[in-house]
C-alpha positions in Angstrom: 153.2 141.5 141.7 155.6 143.5 139.5 156.6 147.2 140.7 155.8 150.2 138.0 157.3 152.8 139.1 158.9 152.4 142.5 159.5 156.1 143.4 156.1 156.6 143.5 155.2 153.3 145.1 153.2 152.0 142.4 152.4 148.5 141.6 151.2 145.5 139.3 148.7 143.1 140.7 148.0 139.6 139.6 145.3 140.8 137.5 147.3 143.3 135.5 145.8 146.1 137.5 147.6 149.2 139.1 147.7 150.1 142.6 149.3 152.2 145.2 151.0 150.1 147.9 149.6 151.1 151.3 146.8 153.1 149.9 142.9 152.5 149.7 141.5 152.2 145.6 139.7 155.9 144.9 136.1 155.6 145.3 135.8 155.4 141.0 136.5 151.8 141.5 133.8 151.1 144.3 131.4 152.9 142.2 132.1 151.0 139.0 132.4 147.6 140.8 128.5 148.4 142.3 127.2 149.7 138.5 128.6 146.3 137.1 126.7 144.3 140.2 123.3 146.1 139.1 123.9 145.2 135.7 123.9 141.3 136.7 127.7 141.0 136.4 129.2 138.5 138.4 132.1 138.8 140.6 133.9 137.2 138.8 133.2 139.4 135.8 133.5 142.3 137.4 137.0 141.5 138.7 138.3 140.6 135.4 136.6 143.6 134.0 138.1 146.0 136.5 141.4 144.3 136.8 141.1 143.8 140.5 141.1 141.0 142.9 137.9 139.2 143.5 138.5 140.1 147.3 138.3 143.4 146.6 135.0 143.2 144.5 133.2 141.1 147.8 134.5 143.4 150.2 132.9 146.1 148.1 130.0 144.3 147.9 129.5 143.5 151.5 130.2 146.8 153.0 127.4 148.4 150.5 124.9 145.5 152.0 125.6 146.3 155.7 125.7 150.1 155.2 124.2 151.0 152.0 126.9 153.2 151.0 129.9 152.7 149.0 132.2 154.6 151.0 134.5 152.2 153.1 134.2 152.4 157.2 137.3 154.3 158.7 140.0 151.9 159.9 139.8 151.0 163.8 142.8 151.1 165.3 143.6 148.7 168.1 142.9 150.3 171.3 145.7 151.9 173.4 145.9 151.6 176.9 147.9 154.1 178.9 150.8 152.5 181.0 149.9 153.1 184.3 152.9 154.1 186.9 152.3 151.0 188.9 153.1 149.2 185.7 156.0 151.0 184.5 157.3 150.2 188.2 156.9 146.7 187.9 158.6 146.4 184.3 161.6 148.1 185.5 162.0 146.0 188.5 161.4 143.2 186.2 164.2 144.6 184.0 166.6 145.3 186.4 166.6 141.5 188.0 166.8 139.8 184.7 167.9 142.1 181.7 167.3 139.4 179.4 163.4 138.9 180.0 161.5 138.8 176.9 158.3 141.3 176.4 156.3 138.2 175.7 157.4 137.3 179.4 156.6 140.5 180.6 153.1 140.7 179.4 152.4 137.1 180.9 153.8 138.0 184.1 152.0 141.2 184.3 148.9 139.0 184.2 150.1 136.2 186.3 151.0 138.3 189.3 148.0 140.6 189.0 149.5 143.7 188.2 146.8 144.1 185.0 144.0 142.4 183.7 144.0 140.3 180.6 141.8 143.3 178.7 144.1 145.7 179.7 147.7 144.3 179.6 149.9 146.6 177.2 151.1 145.8 173.9 154.8 144.2 173.2 155.3 147.6 171.3 153.9 149.7 174.3 156.1 147.8 176.6 159.1 148.4 174.3 158.4 152.2 174.2 158.1 152.2 177.8 161.3 150.8 177.9 163.1 152.9 176.1 161.3 156.5 176.4 160.3 155.8 180.1 162.7 153.7 181.6 165.7 155.1 179.3 166.9 151.6 178.9 169.1 150.5 175.8 169.6 147.0 174.4 173.3 145.9 174.9 175.2 143.2 175.2 175.1 140.8 178.8 177.9 140.9 181.2 177.2 137.6 182.8 178.1 136.6 186.4 178.0 132.8 186.8 175.4 131.8 189.3 177.8 129.6 191.0 179.8 132.6 192.0 176.6 133.1 194.6 177.0 130.4 196.3 177.7 130.7 200.4 180.7 129.0 200.0 182.4 130.9 197.1 181.1 134.2 198.5 183.2 133.4 202.0 186.2 132.3 199.7 185.9 135.8 197.6 185.4 137.6 201.2 188.8 135.9 202.3 190.4 136.6 199.3 189.7 140.3 199.1 190.6 140.7 202.9 193.9 139.3 202.4 194.5 141.2 199.1 193.4 144.6 200.7 196.5 144.2 203.3 199.0 143.8 200.4 200.9 147.0 198.8 199.7 146.8 195.0 202.8 147.1 193.9 204.1 143.9 194.7 201.0 141.8 193.2 201.8 139.9 190.1 198.8 138.4 188.1 199.5 135.4 186.3 197.3 133.6 183.3 197.2 131.7 180.3 195.1 132.8 177.1 195.1 131.0 173.7 195.5 132.4 170.3 195.0 130.6 166.7 195.8 132.7 163.5 192.0 133.8 162.8 191.9 135.4 166.1 192.8 138.7 164.2 189.9 138.5 162.0 187.5 141.4 162.1 183.7 140.7 163.1 182.4 144.1 161.5 182.7 146.2 158.2 180.6 148.7 155.9 178.5 148.5 153.1 175.3 149.8 151.9 172.4 150.2 153.5 170.3 146.8 153.4 173.0 145.0 151.8 175.3 142.6 154.0 179.0 143.1 154.1 181.7 140.0 152.9 184.7 139.9 153.0 187.4 137.1 152.3 189.5 135.9 155.4 191.1 132.8 156.6 188.8 130.5 158.6 190.0 127.4 159.5 193.0 127.3 161.7 195.1 124.1 163.1 197.7 126.4 164.6 197.1 127.4 168.1 199.3 129.3 170.5 199.3 129.8 174.0 200.3 133.2 175.5 201.5 133.0 179.1 201.7 136.4 181.0 202.7 137.8 184.3 201.4 141.4 184.7 202.2 144.1 187.6 201.4 147.7 187.7 204.3 148.3 186.2 203.4 146.6 182.8 204.0 143.1 181.5 206.9 141.6 183.9 207.4 138.5 181.7 205.7 136.5 179.0 206.3 133.6 176.7 204.3 132.1 173.9 203.7 128.4 173.1 202.8 126.4 170.2 199.7 124.1 171.3 198.3 124.2 174.8 199.8 124.8 178.0 200.3 122.4 181.1 201.7 122.0 184.4 205.5 121.3 183.3 205.0 124.7 181.0 204.1 126.4 183.8 206.5 125.6 186.3 209.4 126.4 182.9 207.9 129.7 182.9 208.1 130.8 186.6 212.0 129.2 186.7 212.7 131.8 183.8 210.5 134.8 185.3 212.5 134.3 188.5 215.7 134.8 187.1 214.8 137.9 184.7 215.8 141.5 185.7 214.6 144.7 184.9 216.4 147.4 183.1 217.8 148.7 185.9 219.4 145.5 187.4 216.8 144.7 189.9 214.5 141.3 189.7 211.0 141.1 188.6 210.0 138.9 191.2 211.6 140.7 194.6 211.2 139.5 198.1 207.9 140.2 199.5 205.8 140.4 196.2 202.9 137.9 195.6 202.0 135.9 192.7 198.4 135.6 192.0 196.4 133.2 189.5 193.3 131.5 189.2 192.0 127.8 189.9 192.9 126.2 186.3 192.9 122.6 186.7 196.9 122.0 186.4 197.6 124.6 188.7 196.7 122.7 191.8 198.3 119.7 190.1 199.4 116.9 192.3 203.2 118.1 192.4 202.4 121.5 190.4 201.2 123.5 193.3 203.7 122.2 195.7 206.8 122.5 193.3 205.9 126.2 192.4 205.3 127.2 195.9 208.4 126.0 197.1 210.1 127.4 194.3 208.5 131.1 194.6 209.6 130.7 198.3 212.9 130.2 197.9 212.9 133.7 196.5 210.6 135.4 199.1 207.6 135.3 197.0 204.2 134.4 197.8 201.8 132.2 196.1 198.0 132.7 196.3 195.0 131.7 194.0 191.9 133.8 193.4 188.6 132.7 194.5 186.4 130.5 192.0 184.8 132.0 189.3 186.3 135.5 189.4 188.2 136.2 186.3 187.2 139.9 187.2 189.8 139.9 189.8 192.8 139.0 187.2 194.2 141.8 185.4 195.3 139.5 183.0 192.1 139.2 181.2 192.4 143.0 180.5 195.5 142.7 178.9 194.5 139.4 176.7 191.7 141.7 175.2 194.2 144.5 174.6 196.5 142.1 172.7 193.5 140.5 170.7 192.5 143.9 169.5 196.0 144.4 168.6 195.9 141.4 166.4 193.0 142.4 164.8 194.2 146.2 164.1 197.3 143.9 162.3 195.4 141.2 160.7 198.2 140.4 158.1 201.0 139.8 160.7 198.5 137.8 163.0 197.7 135.4 160.6 201.6 135.3 158.8 203.5 135.9 161.8 201.6 135.2 164.8 203.9 135.0 167.4 206.0 138.0 166.4 202.4 140.0 166.3 201.5 138.6 169.8 205.1 139.9 171.3 204.5 143.5 169.6 201.3 143.4 171.3 202.5 142.9 174.6 205.0 145.9 174.2 201.9 147.9 173.8 200.7 147.7 177.5 202.1 150.5 179.3 202.1 151.6 182.7 199.4 153.8 182.5 197.6 150.8 180.8 198.5 148.7 183.7 197.3 151.3 186.7 193.9 151.5 184.8 193.5 147.7 184.7 194.3 147.7 188.4 191.8 150.1 189.1 189.1 148.3 187.0 189.7 145.6 189.1 189.3 147.3 192.1 193.1 147.1 193.6 193.5 151.0 193.0 191.1 153.7 194.3 
C-alpha cells in the first residue's frame, strides 16, 4: 500500500481505493455494497466496482444477514480485570527475588501457584503497568552477584576477611589488581541521531595491541602503576612489587611503609608455586603484609573502580586512546585524586 497524504493518515489499498488508516469506512460504502448486492452483483464485482477489498464486502454482507442492519457492531474490548492487592504483592515478591523474570513467566507462576485462576490471570500489559505504576519499578541493568559466592565455604571466607580487615587502619591498605586495555577501549557506545534512525560512526573495530595495567591503589591515590604490552604473569607482578617497594612519595617517605597491608584477588598466577611465597617474603622484609580477598568478591577491591574511571577517561580522549594508548592510560591515572580514592574506599565499605 502506498501513502497518499501522510499528514492526513490516508493511504491507497491494492484495488486503488482511498482509506484512512485505523478508521472504519463511512456508512455510505456499506449502503452502496448492499445496494449492489440487491442488484445481484457478485462479491467480486462489488469489490471491483467500489475499489474495496473482497474481505470488506464479505463482512458487510455477513453483518447484514446476522443483524439486518448495515451499521457495524461496536468493537468489543478485551475484558480487563482489576489486579487485586494479593496479586500485586505476589508480583512484587517475584520481582524482588528475581528482577529479570519475564512477564510471561509471571503469568504462568500466578496460575501455577494458585494466586489466580486461568480466567482472571492479568495480561502482560496489565502486569507491566502494575510494575511501573503500583510498584514504582523501572527497567535497569542487572548487577550480577555470582551464585558461587553464596556457598557456605565462600561465605565463611568472606566473613573471615572482613573481620581481619576491620581491625586494620584503612590508611594502611593498598589494593592491587590488573586490567587489560586495547586500542578500541576508548570507543564510544552511545550517540545521537534523528528519532527513528540509528546512529552510525566510523570507529576502529579490530585491535591486536593489548596492554595490561598493573595498579596499586590506596586512600591517597595511585601509589604505583605500570603498563605492560601484552598480558601479565607472575614474573611481571614480582617485578612490579620490586619497583613498588623502592618508590617514594614526594615527601620522601616510601609508598609501602612498615605496618601496611597489600590486598589482591585470587588470580591464578597470584598463587603460583613460587610467586606467592616469593612475594610474601619480599613484602615481609619491608614490614608489609599480604592478604587475599575472598573468592568472587571484586566489589571489595577499590582498583575495580579506578579501572572504571580510567576507561571512562579513555573514551573521553578517544584519539589519544587509539594512537597514544600508554600515554593516555598514564594521564587517566593522574586524574584519580585523593577525593576519588576516599570515595572508592567508602563505596567498598572500608570507610564510614
